[in-house]
PDB file of N, CA, C and O in Angstrom:
ATOM      1  N   MET A   1     100.437  66.116  85.785  1.00  0.00           N
ATOM      2  CA  MET A   1      99.333  66.969  86.466  1.00  0.00           C
ATOM      3  C   MET A   1      98.921  67.437  84.956  1.00  0.00           C
ATOM      4  O   MET A   1      99.735  67.756  84.090  1.00  0.00           O
ATOM      5  N   GLY A   2      97.316  67.417  84.787  1.00  0.00           N
ATOM      6  CA  GLY A   2      96.468  68.150  84.097  1.00  0.00           C
ATOM      7  C   GLY A   2      96.590  69.100  83.841  1.00  0.00           C
ATOM      8  O   GLY A   2      97.673  69.357  84.366  1.00  0.00           O
ATOM      9  N   LEU A   3      96.076  70.485  83.075  1.00  0.00           N
ATOM     10  CA  LEU A   3      96.537  71.750  83.429  1.00  0.00           C
ATOM     11  C   LEU A   3      95.683  72.339  83.905  1.00  0.00           C
ATOM     12  O   LEU A   3      95.725  73.543  84.158  1.00  0.00           O
ATOM     13  N   LEU A   4      94.321  71.244  84.207  1.00  0.00           N
ATOM     14  CA  LEU A   4      93.119  72.438  84.815  1.00  0.00           C
ATOM     15  C   LEU A   4      93.858  71.988  86.833  1.00  0.00           C
ATOM     16  O   LEU A   4      93.430  72.661  87.770  1.00  0.00           O
ATOM     17  N   SER A   5      94.719  71.045  87.037  1.00  0.00           N
ATOM     18  CA  SER A   5      94.538  70.694  88.524  1.00  0.00           C
ATOM     19  C   SER A   5      96.000  71.511  88.924  1.00  0.00           C
ATOM     20  O   SER A   5      96.511  71.717  90.025  1.00  0.00           O
ATOM     21  N   ARG A   6      96.316  71.778  87.928  1.00  0.00           N
ATOM     22  CA  ARG A   6      97.271  72.679  87.523  1.00  0.00           C
ATOM     23  C   ARG A   6      96.883  74.567  88.043  1.00  0.00           C
ATOM     24  O   ARG A   6      97.823  75.234  88.474  1.00  0.00           O
ATOM     25  N   PHE A   7      95.748  75.083  87.950  1.00  0.00           N
ATOM     26  CA  PHE A   7      95.395  76.294  88.141  1.00  0.00           C
ATOM     27  C   PHE A   7      94.642  75.943  89.116  1.00  0.00           C
ATOM     28  O   PHE A   7      94.488  76.892  89.884  1.00  0.00           O
ATOM     29  N   PHE A   8      93.969  74.788  89.519  1.00  0.00           N
ATOM     30  CA  PHE A   8      92.990  74.760  90.717  1.00  0.00           C
ATOM     31  C   PHE A   8      93.485  74.122  92.303  1.00  0.00           C
ATOM     32  O   PHE A   8      92.967  74.072  93.418  1.00  0.00           O
ATOM     33  N   LYS A   9      94.512  73.776  91.819  1.00  0.00           N
ATOM     34  CA  LYS A   9      95.681  72.883  92.905  1.00  0.00           C
ATOM     35  C   LYS A   9      95.953  73.946  93.647  1.00  0.00           C
ATOM     36  O   LYS A   9      96.363  75.013  93.191  1.00  0.00           O
ATOM     37  N   ASN A  10      95.655  73.612  95.288  1.00  0.00           N
ATOM     38  CA  ASN A  10      95.513  74.280  96.495  1.00  0.00           C
ATOM     39  C   ASN A  10      96.304  73.679  96.973  1.00  0.00           C
ATOM     40  O   ASN A  10      95.950  72.617  97.486  1.00  0.00           O
ATOM     41  N   ASP A  11      97.896  74.109  97.039  1.00  0.00           N
ATOM     42  CA  ASP A  11      98.484  73.113  97.754  1.00  0.00           C
ATOM     43  C   ASP A  11      99.160  74.408  98.667  1.00  0.00           C
ATOM     44  O   ASP A  11     100.195  74.051  99.231  1.00  0.00           O
ATOM     45  N   ASP A  12      98.859  75.546  98.872  1.00  0.00           N
ATOM     46  CA  ASP A  12      99.267  76.510  99.846  1.00  0.00           C
ATOM     47  C   ASP A  12      98.283  76.566 100.991  1.00  0.00           C
ATOM     48  O   ASP A  12      97.718  77.657 100.908  1.00  0.00           O
ATOM     49  N   GLU A  13      97.724  75.733 102.245  1.00  0.00           N
ATOM     50  CA  GLU A  13      96.992  75.355 103.061  1.00  0.00           C
ATOM     51  C   GLU A  13      97.426  76.377 104.661  1.00  0.00           C
ATOM     52  O   GLU A  13      96.740  76.395 105.683  1.00  0.00           O
ATOM     53  N   GLU A  14      98.442  76.966 104.482  1.00  0.00           N
ATOM     54  CA  GLU A  14      98.325  77.809 105.685  1.00  0.00           C
ATOM     55  C   GLU A  14      97.155  78.716 105.848  1.00  0.00           C
ATOM     56  O   GLU A  14      96.333  78.999 104.976  1.00  0.00           O
ATOM     57  N   GLU A  15      97.188  79.131 107.066  1.00  0.00           N
ATOM     58  CA  GLU A  15      95.914  79.896 107.048  1.00  0.00           C
ATOM     59  C   GLU A  15      96.711  81.564 106.764  1.00  0.00           C
ATOM     60  O   GLU A  15      97.739  82.027 107.260  1.00  0.00           O
ATOM     61  N   GLN A  16      96.070  81.956 106.108  1.00  0.00           N
ATOM     62  CA  GLN A  16      96.914  83.726 105.112  1.00  0.00           C
ATOM     63  C   GLN A  16      95.695  84.399 105.680  1.00  0.00           C
ATOM     64  O   GLN A  16      95.362  85.407 105.058  1.00  0.00           O
ATOM     65  N   GLY A  17      94.702  83.970 107.064  1.00  0.00           N
ATOM     66  CA  GLY A  17      93.822  86.295 107.467  1.00  0.00           C
ATOM     67  C   GLY A  17      93.183  86.306 105.945  1.00  0.00           C
ATOM     68  O   GLY A  17      93.113  85.938 104.772  1.00  0.00           O
ATOM     69  N   SER A  18      92.862  86.933 106.877  1.00  0.00           N
ATOM     70  CA  SER A  18      91.802  88.211 105.831  1.00  0.00           C
ATOM     71  C   SER A  18      92.877  88.602 104.434  1.00  0.00           C
ATOM     72  O   SER A  18      94.075  88.356 104.292  1.00  0.00           O
ATOM     73  N   ALA A  19      92.050  89.194 103.653  1.00  0.00           N
ATOM     74  CA  ALA A  19      92.567  89.035 102.471  1.00  0.00           C
ATOM     75  C   ALA A  19      92.694  91.000 102.484  1.00  0.00           C
ATOM     76  O   ALA A  19      91.647  91.632 102.619  1.00  0.00           O
ATOM     77  N   PRO A  20      93.415  91.405 102.404  1.00  0.00           N
ATOM     78  CA  PRO A  20      93.743  92.891 101.864  1.00  0.00           C
ATOM     79  C   PRO A  20      92.612  93.855 101.014  1.00  0.00           C
ATOM     80  O   PRO A  20      92.657  93.563  99.819  1.00  0.00           O
ATOM     81  N   PRO A  21      91.645  94.890 101.301  1.00  0.00           N
ATOM     82  CA  PRO A  21      90.750  95.458 100.919  1.00  0.00           C
ATOM     83  C   PRO A  21      91.302  95.761  99.437  1.00  0.00           C
ATOM     84  O   PRO A  21      92.483  95.829  99.778  1.00  0.00           O
ATOM     85  N   GLU A  22      91.330  95.925  98.463  1.00  0.00           N
ATOM     86  CA  GLU A  22      91.243  96.445  96.873  1.00  0.00           C
ATOM     87  C   GLU A  22      91.891  97.485  96.813  1.00  0.00           C
ATOM     88  O   GLU A  22      92.757  97.467  95.939  1.00  0.00           O
ATOM     89  N   VAL A  23      91.763  99.091  97.847  1.00  0.00           N
ATOM     90  CA  VAL A  23      92.191  99.186  97.889  1.00  0.00           C
ATOM     91  C   VAL A  23      93.222  99.692  99.142  1.00  0.00           C
ATOM     92  O   VAL A  23      92.674 100.032 100.190  1.00  0.00           O
ATOM     93  N   LEU A  24      94.702  99.749  99.058  1.00  0.00           N
ATOM     94  CA  LEU A  24      95.349 100.041 100.150  1.00  0.00           C
ATOM     95  C   LEU A  24      95.742 101.172 100.723  1.00  0.00           C
ATOM     96  O   LEU A  24      96.430 101.984 100.105  1.00  0.00           O
ATOM     97  N   PRO A  25      95.286 101.394 102.182  1.00  0.00           N
ATOM     98  CA  PRO A  25      95.599 102.738 102.760  1.00  0.00           C
ATOM     99  C   PRO A  25      97.573 103.344 102.539  1.00  0.00           C
ATOM    100  O   PRO A  25      98.563 102.711 102.174  1.00  0.00           O
ATOM    101  N   LEU A  26      97.487 104.032 102.742  1.00  0.00           N
ATOM    102  CA  LEU A  26      98.894 104.996 103.005  1.00  0.00           C
ATOM    103  C   LEU A  26      99.502 104.144 103.886  1.00  0.00           C
ATOM    104  O   LEU A  26      98.879 103.234 104.433  1.00  0.00           O
ATOM    105  N   ARG A  27     101.581 104.528 104.220  1.00  0.00           N
ATOM    106  CA  ARG A  27     101.953 103.899 104.979  1.00  0.00           C
ATOM    107  C   ARG A  27     101.698 104.341 106.754  1.00  0.00           C
ATOM    108  O   ARG A  27     101.693 103.624 107.755  1.00  0.00           O
ATOM    109  N   ASN A  28     101.486 105.947 106.573  1.00  0.00           N
ATOM    110  CA  ASN A  28     100.861 106.173 107.439  1.00  0.00           C
ATOM    111  C   ASN A  28      99.504 106.548 107.597  1.00  0.00           C
ATOM    112  O   ASN A  28      99.531 107.470 108.412  1.00  0.00           O
ATOM    113  N   ASP A  29      98.505 106.365 107.311  1.00  0.00           N
ATOM    114  CA  ASP A  29      96.864 106.377 107.438  1.00  0.00           C
ATOM    115  C   ASP A  29      96.487 104.991 108.060  1.00  0.00           C
ATOM    116  O   ASP A  29      96.898 103.866 107.775  1.00  0.00           O
ATOM    117  N   PRO A  30      95.628 105.387 108.947  1.00  0.00           N
ATOM    118  CA  PRO A  30      95.274 104.001 110.253  1.00  0.00           C
ATOM    119  C   PRO A  30      94.955 103.146 109.241  1.00  0.00           C
ATOM    120  O   PRO A  30      94.718 103.599 108.122  1.00  0.00           O
ATOM    121  N   CYS A  31      94.907 101.779 109.503  1.00  0.00           N
ATOM    122  CA  CYS A  31      94.881 100.211 109.017  1.00  0.00           C
ATOM    123  C   CYS A  31      93.166  99.829 109.293  1.00  0.00           C
ATOM    124  O   CYS A  31      92.205  99.946 110.054  1.00  0.00           O
ATOM    125  N   TRP A  32      93.673  99.288 108.016  1.00  0.00           N
ATOM    126  CA  TRP A  32      92.239  98.846 107.481  1.00  0.00           C
ATOM    127  C   TRP A  32      91.393  97.719 108.153  1.00  0.00           C
ATOM    128  O   TRP A  32      90.330  97.291 107.702  1.00  0.00           O
ATOM    129  N   CYS A  33      92.201  97.168 109.646  1.00  0.00           N
ATOM    130  CA  CYS A  33      91.519  95.981 110.300  1.00  0.00           C
ATOM    131  C   CYS A  33      91.202  97.127 111.728  1.00  0.00           C
ATOM    132  O   CYS A  33      91.151  96.806 112.915  1.00  0.00           O
ATOM    133  N   ASN A  34      91.042  98.385 111.180  1.00  0.00           N
ATOM    134  CA  ASN A  34      90.845  99.235 112.944  1.00  0.00           C
ATOM    135  C   ASN A  34      90.970  98.871 114.008  1.00  0.00           C
ATOM    136  O   ASN A  34      90.181  98.760 114.946  1.00  0.00           O
ATOM    137  N   SER A  35      92.082  98.652 113.878  1.00  0.00           N
ATOM    138  CA  SER A  35      93.297  98.290 115.450  1.00  0.00           C
ATOM    139  C   SER A  35      93.190  99.266 115.958  1.00  0.00           C
ATOM    140  O   SER A  35      93.224  98.980 117.155  1.00  0.00           O
ATOM    141  N   GLY A  36      93.037 100.656 115.830  1.00  0.00           N
ATOM    142  CA  GLY A  36      93.564 101.971 115.993  1.00  0.00           C
ATOM    143  C   GLY A  36      95.358 102.510 115.271  1.00  0.00           C
ATOM    144  O   GLY A  36      95.922 103.604 115.269  1.00  0.00           O
ATOM    145  N   LEU A  37      95.822 101.000 114.684  1.00  0.00           N
ATOM    146  CA  LEU A  37      97.683 101.518 114.630  1.00  0.00           C
ATOM    147  C   LEU A  37      97.354 102.147 113.440  1.00  0.00           C
ATOM    148  O   LEU A  37      96.307 102.592 112.972  1.00  0.00           O
ATOM    149  N   LYS A  38      98.674 102.067 113.008  1.00  0.00           N
ATOM    150  CA  LYS A  38      99.289 102.857 111.771  1.00  0.00           C
ATOM    151  C   LYS A  38      99.262 101.408 110.446  1.00  0.00           C
ATOM    152  O   LYS A  38      99.011 100.203 110.452  1.00  0.00           O
ATOM    153  N   TYR A  39      99.491 101.974 109.904  1.00  0.00           N
ATOM    154  CA  TYR A  39      99.185 100.601 108.610  1.00  0.00           C
ATOM    155  C   TYR A  39     100.214  99.962 108.560  1.00  0.00           C
ATOM    156  O   TYR A  39     100.345  98.784 108.894  1.00  0.00           O
ATOM    157  N   LYS A  40     101.240 100.860 108.034  1.00  0.00           N
ATOM    158  CA  LYS A  40     102.855 100.302 108.842  1.00  0.00           C
ATOM    159  C   LYS A  40     103.354  99.621 109.734  1.00  0.00           C
ATOM    160  O   LYS A  40     104.523  99.236 109.781  1.00  0.00           O
ATOM    161  N   LYS A  41     102.735  99.478 110.296  1.00  0.00           N
ATOM    162  CA  LYS A  41     103.005  99.058 112.236  1.00  0.00           C
ATOM    163  C   LYS A  41     101.893  97.988 112.500  1.00  0.00           C
ATOM    164  O   LYS A  41     101.803  97.331 113.536  1.00  0.00           O
ATOM    165  N   CYS A  42     100.917  97.890 111.237  1.00  0.00           N
ATOM    166  CA  CYS A  42      99.678  97.011 111.861  1.00  0.00           C
ATOM    167  C   CYS A  42      99.971  95.689 110.261  1.00  0.00           C
ATOM    168  O   CYS A  42     100.886  94.903 110.508  1.00  0.00           O
ATOM    169  N   HIS A  43      99.563  95.561 109.401  1.00  0.00           N
ATOM    170  CA  HIS A  43      99.077  94.928 108.547  1.00  0.00           C
ATOM    171  C   HIS A  43     100.178  95.664 106.905  1.00  0.00           C
ATOM    172  O   HIS A  43      99.628  95.870 105.823  1.00  0.00           O
ATOM    173  N   LEU A  44     101.412  95.875 107.103  1.00  0.00           N
ATOM    174  CA  LEU A  44     101.895  96.482 105.766  1.00  0.00           C
ATOM    175  C   LEU A  44     102.689  94.715 105.564  1.00  0.00           C
ATOM    176  O   LEU A  44     102.929  94.301 104.430  1.00  0.00           O
ATOM    177  N   GLU A  45     102.838  94.313 106.152  1.00  0.00           N
ATOM    178  CA  GLU A  45     104.397  93.584 105.857  1.00  0.00           C
ATOM    179  C   GLU A  45     102.934  92.126 105.338  1.00  0.00           C
ATOM    180  O   GLU A  45     102.594  91.727 104.224  1.00  0.00           O
ATOM    181  N   GLN A  46     102.561  91.826 106.406  1.00  0.00           N
ATOM    182  CA  GLN A  46     101.378  90.816 105.937  1.00  0.00           C
ATOM    183  C   GLN A  46     101.034  91.239 104.449  1.00  0.00           C
ATOM    184  O   GLN A  46     101.186  90.443 103.523  1.00  0.00           O
ATOM    185  N   ASP A  47     100.663  92.256 104.301  1.00  0.00           N
ATOM    186  CA  ASP A  47      99.924  92.670 103.019  1.00  0.00           C
ATOM    187  C   ASP A  47     100.876  92.278 101.625  1.00  0.00           C
ATOM    188  O   ASP A  47     100.473  91.563 100.708  1.00  0.00           O
ATOM    189  N   ARG A  48     101.840  92.736 101.677  1.00  0.00           N
ATOM    190  CA  ARG A  48     103.131  92.835 101.138  1.00  0.00           C
ATOM    191  C   ARG A  48     102.673  90.955 101.177  1.00  0.00           C
ATOM    192  O   ARG A  48     101.748  90.551 100.472  1.00  0.00           O
ATOM    193  N   ILE A  49     103.501  89.961 102.120  1.00  0.00           N
ATOM    194  CA  ILE A  49     103.862  88.719 101.743  1.00  0.00           C
ATOM    195  C   ILE A  49     102.144  88.086 101.101  1.00  0.00           C
ATOM    196  O   ILE A  49     102.407  87.089 100.428  1.00  0.00           O
ATOM    197  N   PHE A  50     101.205  88.233 101.097  1.00  0.00           N
ATOM    198  CA  PHE A  50     100.141  87.718 100.621  1.00  0.00           C
ATOM    199  C   PHE A  50      99.758  88.211  98.818  1.00  0.00           C
ATOM    200  O   PHE A  50      99.338  87.525  97.887  1.00  0.00           O
ATOM    201  N   LEU A  51     100.187  89.922  98.911  1.00  0.00           N
ATOM    202  CA  LEU A  51     100.084  89.995  97.618  1.00  0.00           C
ATOM    203  C   LEU A  51     101.205  89.411  96.630  1.00  0.00           C
ATOM    204  O   LEU A  51     100.967  89.106  95.461  1.00  0.00           O
ATOM    205  N   GLU A  52     102.458  89.294  97.251  1.00  0.00           N
ATOM    206  CA  GLU A  52     103.386  88.114  96.289  1.00  0.00           C
ATOM    207  C   GLU A  52     103.543  86.972  95.837  1.00  0.00           C
ATOM    208  O   GLU A  52     104.085  86.482  94.846  1.00  0.00           O
ATOM    209  N   LYS A  53     102.514  86.308  97.456  1.00  0.00           N
ATOM    210  CA  LYS A  53     101.944  84.753  97.047  1.00  0.00           C
ATOM    211  C   LYS A  53     100.817  84.737  95.894  1.00  0.00           C
ATOM    212  O   LYS A  53     100.662  83.818  95.091  1.00  0.00           O
ATOM    213  N   ARG A  54     100.159  85.769  95.952  1.00  0.00           N
ATOM    214  CA  ARG A  54      99.102  85.888  94.664  1.00  0.00           C
ATOM    215  C   ARG A  54      99.591  86.176  93.055  1.00  0.00           C
ATOM    216  O   ARG A  54      98.970  86.017  92.004  1.00  0.00           O
ATOM    217  N   ARG A  55     100.992  86.677  93.322  1.00  0.00           N
ATOM    218  CA  ARG A  55     101.084  87.579  91.825  1.00  0.00           C
ATOM    219  C   ARG A  55     102.181  85.900  91.481  1.00  0.00           C
ATOM    220  O   ARG A  55     102.271  85.289  90.415  1.00  0.00           O
ATOM    221  N   ARG A  56     102.711  85.647  92.536  1.00  0.00           N
ATOM    222  CA  ARG A  56     103.419  84.394  92.122  1.00  0.00           C
ATOM    223  C   ARG A  56     102.478  83.694  91.207  1.00  0.00           C
ATOM    224  O   ARG A  56     102.504  83.630  89.978  1.00  0.00           O
ATOM    225  N   LYS A  57     101.625  83.173  92.077  1.00  0.00           N
ATOM    226  CA  LYS A  57     100.619  82.011  91.545  1.00  0.00           C
ATOM    227  C   LYS A  57     100.001  82.357  89.920  1.00  0.00           C
ATOM    228  O   LYS A  57      99.789  81.663  88.926  1.00  0.00           O
ATOM    229  N   VAL A  58      99.864  83.664  90.222  1.00  0.00           N
ATOM    230  CA  VAL A  58      99.384  84.277  88.593  1.00  0.00           C
ATOM    231  C   VAL A  58     100.610  83.880  87.420  1.00  0.00           C
ATOM    232  O   VAL A  58     100.438  83.263  86.369  1.00  0.00           O
ATOM    233  N   VAL A  59     101.824  84.417  87.934  1.00  0.00           N
ATOM    234  CA  VAL A  59     103.038  84.129  86.562  1.00  0.00           C
ATOM    235  C   VAL A  59     102.780  82.600  86.618  1.00  0.00           C
ATOM    236  O   VAL A  59     102.533  81.977  85.586  1.00  0.00           O
ATOM    237  N   GLU A  60     102.844  81.970  87.899  1.00  0.00           N
ATOM    238  CA  GLU A  60     102.784  80.000  87.586  1.00  0.00           C
ATOM    239  C   GLU A  60     102.002  79.752  86.847  1.00  0.00           C
ATOM    240  O   GLU A  60     102.049  78.702  86.206  1.00  0.00           O
ATOM    241  N   ALA A  61     101.034  80.647  86.707  1.00  0.00           N
ATOM    242  CA  ALA A  61      99.415  79.935  85.682  1.00  0.00           C
ATOM    243  C   ALA A  61      99.860  80.044  84.665  1.00  0.00           C
ATOM    244  O   ALA A  61     100.096  79.141  83.862  1.00  0.00           O
ATOM    245  N   ARG A  62     100.073  81.384  84.530  1.00  0.00           N
ATOM    246  CA  ARG A  62     100.396  82.142  82.857  1.00  0.00           C
ATOM    247  C   ARG A  62     102.035  81.339  82.136  1.00  0.00           C
ATOM    248  O   ARG A  62     102.179  81.406  80.916  1.00  0.00           O
ATOM    249  N   ASN A  63     102.867  80.811  82.777  1.00  0.00           N
ATOM    250  CA  ASN A  63     104.094  79.750  82.287  1.00  0.00           C
ATOM    251  C   ASN A  63     103.191  78.579  81.895  1.00  0.00           C
ATOM    252  O   ASN A  63     103.343  78.162  80.747  1.00  0.00           O
ATOM    253  N   ALA A  64     102.446  78.093  82.524  1.00  0.00           N
ATOM    254  CA  ALA A  64     102.075  76.969  82.354  1.00  0.00           C
ATOM    255  C   ALA A  64     101.055  77.128  81.171  1.00  0.00           C
ATOM    256  O   ALA A  64     101.016  76.282  80.278  1.00  0.00           O
ATOM    257  N   CYS A  65     100.625  77.700  81.174  1.00  0.00           N
ATOM    258  CA  CYS A  65      99.752  77.818  79.928  1.00  0.00           C
ATOM    259  C   CYS A  65     100.209  78.536  78.306  1.00  0.00           C
ATOM    260  O   CYS A  65      99.621  78.460  77.228  1.00  0.00           O
ATOM    261  N   THR A  66     101.454  79.207  78.673  1.00  0.00           N
ATOM    262  CA  THR A  66     102.920  79.405  77.086  1.00  0.00           C
ATOM    263  C   THR A  66     103.088  77.944  77.079  1.00  0.00           C
ATOM    264  O   THR A  66     102.597  77.405  76.087  1.00  0.00           O
ATOM    265  N   SER A  67     103.469  77.422  77.649  1.00  0.00           N
ATOM    266  CA  SER A  67     104.180  75.673  77.204  1.00  0.00           C
ATOM    267  C   SER A  67     102.843  75.175  75.950  1.00  0.00           C
ATOM    268  O   SER A  67     103.027  74.668  74.843  1.00  0.00           O
ATOM    269  N   TYR A  68     101.166  75.643  76.801  1.00  0.00           N
ATOM    270  CA  TYR A  68     100.628  74.677  75.691  1.00  0.00           C
ATOM    271  C   TYR A  68     100.054  75.370  74.776  1.00  0.00           C
ATOM    272  O   TYR A  68      99.657  74.755  73.786  1.00  0.00           O
ATOM    273  N   PHE A  69      99.837  76.947  74.855  1.00  0.00           N
ATOM    274  CA  PHE A  69      98.995  77.711  73.480  1.00  0.00           C
ATOM    275  C   PHE A  69     100.457  78.122  72.930  1.00  0.00           C
ATOM    276  O   PHE A  69     100.462  78.026  71.703  1.00  0.00           O
ATOM    277  N   GLY A  70     101.481  78.474  73.357  1.00  0.00           N
ATOM    278  CA  GLY A  70     102.906  79.351  72.790  1.00  0.00           C
ATOM    279  C   GLY A  70     102.747  80.961  73.166  1.00  0.00           C
ATOM    280  O   GLY A  70     103.350  81.873  72.599  1.00  0.00           O
ATOM    281  N   GLY A  71     102.298  81.026  73.680  1.00  0.00           N
ATOM    282  CA  GLY A  71     102.339  82.907  74.838  1.00  0.00           C
ATOM    283  C   GLY A  71     103.351  83.263  75.052  1.00  0.00           C
ATOM    284  O   GLY A  71     103.517  84.302  75.691  1.00  0.00           O
TER     285      GLY A  71
END
């Protein structure tokens, strides 16, 4: 598998919904989706999962590069 295909490989085909906004609300603030619920009852857990998956992809890409560039 080539270096570029590692970066652009889309093996996570499951529907993840919409991405959370750049600035997340606090736990007791109204949810960013305008559902009328508090953030902790609506999207808190989904956003944590989404952001954790994104973080893992960045770490995997960084680790893939270190073997080539020694960083």
